[in-house]
C-alpha positions in Angstrom: -107.5 144.6 181.5 -105.2 147.7 179.1 -104.7 147.1 175.7 -101.6 146.0 175.7 -101.8 143.5 178.2 -104.9 141.6 176.2 -102.4 141.5 173.1 -99.8 140.0 175.8 -102.3 137.5 176.4 -104.0 136.7 172.9 -99.5 136.8 171.6 -98.5 133.9 174.7 -102.1 131.7 174.2 -101.2 129.1 171.1 -97.0 128.8 171.9 -95.9 125.7 171.4 -92.7 124.0 172.3 -89.6 123.8 170.7 -85.8 122.4 170.3 -83.4 124.1 168.0 -80.4 121.0 166.9 -78.3 121.6 164.4 -75.6 119.2 162.4 -72.3 120.7 161.6 -74.5 123.9 160.8 -77.3 122.4 159.3 -80.0 123.2 161.8 -83.6 121.9 162.1 -86.9 123.0 164.3 -88.1 119.5 166.4 -91.5 119.6 167.7 -93.3 117.0 169.6 -96.5 115.7 168.0 -97.7 115.7 171.0 -97.5 120.2 170.8 -99.1 120.4 167.8 -102.9 121.1 167.7 -105.1 117.8 168.0 -107.1 118.9 164.2 -103.5 119.8 162.6 -103.3 117.3 158.9 -100.4 117.9 157.0 -101.3 120.7 155.4 -101.1 122.7 158.4 -97.5 120.8 159.4 -96.3 122.4 155.7 -97.3 125.8 156.5 -96.2 125.5 160.0 -92.4 124.8 158.6 -92.8 127.4 155.6 -93.6 130.3 158.8 -91.0 128.2 161.4 -88.5 128.0 159.0 -88.1 131.8 157.9 -85.0 133.5 159.1 -86.2 136.7 159.0 -90.0 136.5 160.5 -89.1 133.2 162.8 -86.7 130.9 164.5 -85.2 130.0 160.9 -83.7 126.2 160.0 -83.1 123.9 156.8 -85.6 122.1 157.8 -89.3 121.4 160.5 -88.7 117.6 162.4 -91.7 116.2 164.1 -91.4 113.5 166.5 -94.5 110.9 166.8 -94.7 107.6 167.8 -94.1 104.0 165.4 -97.2 104.1 162.8 -96.2 100.8 161.5 -92.1 99.5 162.9 -92.5 97.2 165.6 -89.2 97.8 166.1 -88.1 101.2 165.9 -88.8 103.9 169.2 -90.4 106.3 167.7 -90.4 108.2 163.8 -90.2 111.1 162.6 -91.4 113.0 159.5 -89.2 115.5 158.0 -89.3 119.0 156.0 -87.6 120.5 154.3 -87.5 124.4 154.6 -89.9 125.4 151.5 -92.5 122.3 153.4 -91.8 120.1 150.6 -91.6 116.5 152.8 -88.0 114.7 152.4 -87.6 110.1 152.7 -84.8 111.0 154.9 -82.1 113.5 156.0 -78.6 112.5 157.5 -77.8 115.9 160.1 -81.3 115.5 160.5 -81.9 112.2 161.9 -78.4 113.0 163.7 -79.6 115.6 165.0 -84.1 113.9 166.2 -81.8 110.9 167.9 -80.5 113.2 170.3 -83.4 114.6 170.7 -85.5 111.2 171.5 -82.0 109.9 173.8 -82.5 113.6 175.8 -85.8 113.8 176.3 -86.5 109.7 177.4 -88.0 108.1 174.8 -86.4 105.3 173.1 -86.5 103.8 176.9 -82.6 105.6 177.4 -80.9 102.7 175.6 -77.9 104.1 173.3 -79.1 101.9 170.4 -82.4 102.4 168.9 -84.5 102.6 165.9 -86.5 106.0 164.5 -88.8 105.4 161.1 -88.6 107.0 158.6 -89.7 107.3 154.6 -87.1 105.2 154.1 -87.6 103.0 156.4 -85.7 101.4 160.1 -82.6 103.5 160.7 -80.4 102.3 163.6 -78.6 104.8 166.0 -75.9 104.7 167.8 -75.4 107.7 171.0 -71.9 108.1 170.9 -69.5 109.9 173.3 -68.7 113.6 172.1 -72.4 114.7 170.8 -71.7 112.2 168.1 -74.0 110.4 167.1 -73.6 106.9 164.5 -76.6 106.0 161.7 -76.7 102.9 159.9 -77.9 104.5 156.7 -78.5 101.0 155.3 -77.5 99.8 151.4 -77.5 102.5 148.7 -81.0 102.4 147.0 -80.0 102.5 143.7 -76.7 103.9 141.6 -76.6 104.5 138.3 -73.1 105.1 137.0 -72.1 107.6 133.8 -75.0 109.7 133.4 -75.5 113.0 132.3 -76.8 116.3 131.4 -75.5 119.2 129.8 -76.5 123.1 130.5 -76.2 125.7 128.2 -71.9 126.7 129.0 -71.9 123.3 131.8 -71.7 119.9 131.2 -72.8 117.6 134.2 -70.8 114.4 134.4 -72.3 112.1 137.3 -73.2 109.3 139.3 -76.8 108.4 140.9 -77.5 107.5 144.2 -80.6 107.0 145.6 -80.7 107.3 149.8 -83.6 107.0 150.0 -83.5 110.7 148.6 -82.4 111.7 145.1 -78.3 112.8 144.8 -76.5 113.9 141.7 -72.9 113.4 142.4 -69.7 114.8 140.9 -66.4 115.1 140.7 -64.1 118.4 140.0 -60.8 119.9 140.3 -62.9 122.2 141.4 -65.8 122.6 143.7 -66.4 126.3 144.0 -66.1 126.7 140.2 -69.0 124.7 139.7 -71.0 125.3 142.9 -73.7 127.4 141.5 -75.5 124.9 138.7 -76.7 124.2 141.7 -80.4 125.3 140.9 -80.5 124.4 137.6 -78.9 120.5 137.9 -82.1 120.3 141.3 -84.7 120.8 138.9 -83.0 119.2 135.1 -86.4 116.6 133.2 -83.3 114.1 134.5 -85.3 114.3 137.7 -88.9 114.3 137.7 -88.4 114.9 141.7 -85.9 117.5 141.9 -82.8 116.2 142.7 -80.2 116.3 145.8 -76.6 118.2 144.1 -73.3 117.0 145.0 -70.2 119.4 143.7 -67.0 116.6 144.8 -63.1 116.6 145.2 -61.2 113.8 145.8 -58.1 114.2 148.4 -57.3 111.2 148.9 -58.2 108.2 148.8 -59.8 108.5 152.6 -60.6 112.1 152.3 -63.2 114.2 150.5 -64.1 117.7 150.3 -68.0 118.3 149.3 -70.2 121.4 148.7 -74.0 120.4 148.6 -77.3 121.7 146.9 -80.2 120.5 148.8 -83.4 120.0 146.8 -85.8 121.8 148.2 -83.4 124.0 150.5 -80.3 125.2 148.8 -76.7 125.4 149.7 -75.9 124.2 153.2 -73.5 123.8 155.6 -73.9 120.2 155.4 -75.7 116.9 154.2 -75.4 113.8 155.8 -77.0 111.5 153.0 -75.3 113.4 150.7 -72.0 112.9 152.0 -73.1 109.4 152.1 -74.1 109.4 148.5 -70.8 110.5 146.7 -68.7 107.8 149.1 -70.6 105.4 147.6 -70.1 106.8 144.1 -66.4 107.4 145.3 -65.9 103.7 145.2 -67.8 103.1 142.8 -65.6 105.5 140.8 -62.7 103.4 142.9 -61.5 106.6 144.2 -62.2 105.7 147.5 -62.4 101.5 149.2 -65.0 99.5 151.3 -64.7 98.7 154.3 -62.4 101.8 154.8 -63.2 105.1 157.2 -63.9 108.3 154.5 -63.8 111.3 156.1 -65.7 113.8 154.1 -65.2 117.6 155.1 -68.4 120.1 154.9 -68.5 123.4 155.4 -70.0 123.0 158.7 -67.2 119.9 159.5 -66.4 117.0 158.9 -68.5 113.2 158.6 -67.5 109.6 159.1 -68.6 106.9 156.2 -67.8 103.8 155.7 -69.9 101.1 153.7 -69.2 98.5 155.5 -69.1 95.1 153.1 -70.0 92.4 156.2 -73.0 94.3 157.5 -74.0 95.3 153.8 -74.7 98.7 154.6 -73.6 102.5 155.2 -72.5 104.0 158.4 -72.3 107.7 159.1 -71.4 109.1 161.7 -71.4 112.8 162.6 -72.2 116.0 166.2 -75.8 116.7 166.8 -75.8 119.5 168.9 -78.6 121.4 170.3 -78.9 125.1 170.2 -81.6 126.8 171.7 -85.3 125.6 173.4 -87.9 127.8 173.5 -91.5 128.9 172.7 -92.9 129.5 169.4 -96.0 131.5 169.5 -97.7 129.4 166.1 
């Protein structure tokens, strides 16, 4: 065997199947847990995430999603583990959950049901496969809402509403969101947030439309953020900019999400696209 043949054999020994999905440009590598090594642990997955999400040396993504069997839920068809691109664990990701739902459905892991639940660290999330690449997710109620919060940086005062959607969000409303968005990195790690926070810079267009830019915890600026859109609508409603039981369109750099705070179900619904970009094998 030639040296070139030997190198090729070594390079193809540990090929791991993966699929790349995105929700409005917020992109994720999705891997079935059955394709991971038998002795893999959380440290292995964190290291894998950092490598695989590198946009210059690997596939590139905002996060890694690992699909697995449910661990504790009796209703979910599958569970997931979600890692931000820096390897940190997130309890929830709105765009990611839609992509995971599409993956589960396309692979027949939902028993071909179009409505099913996925086990997450934020609880079981019910999803529905709609037409035209749209996925509707029941994000549950906001876990915590704290209005009239404030922090001060050297040259910037940030008035915000804190909202937990299973993960933390600090939502501020501005007339010009582009002029303030670069404060995201400093706000994320401010001592007001012991576990860091996602930061939302929002502009009210009217009662049913909001422009939004999100600095994601552990990820940076992304094309879209599903939980961020939900948190922003919650903040807009409690501040009387918008109303419950209305479809509110949130305009993000990557596209639009429709958010509805339903008072009958007392839950927040998010509807948006999830699309597969490509599939392949990663030389792990």
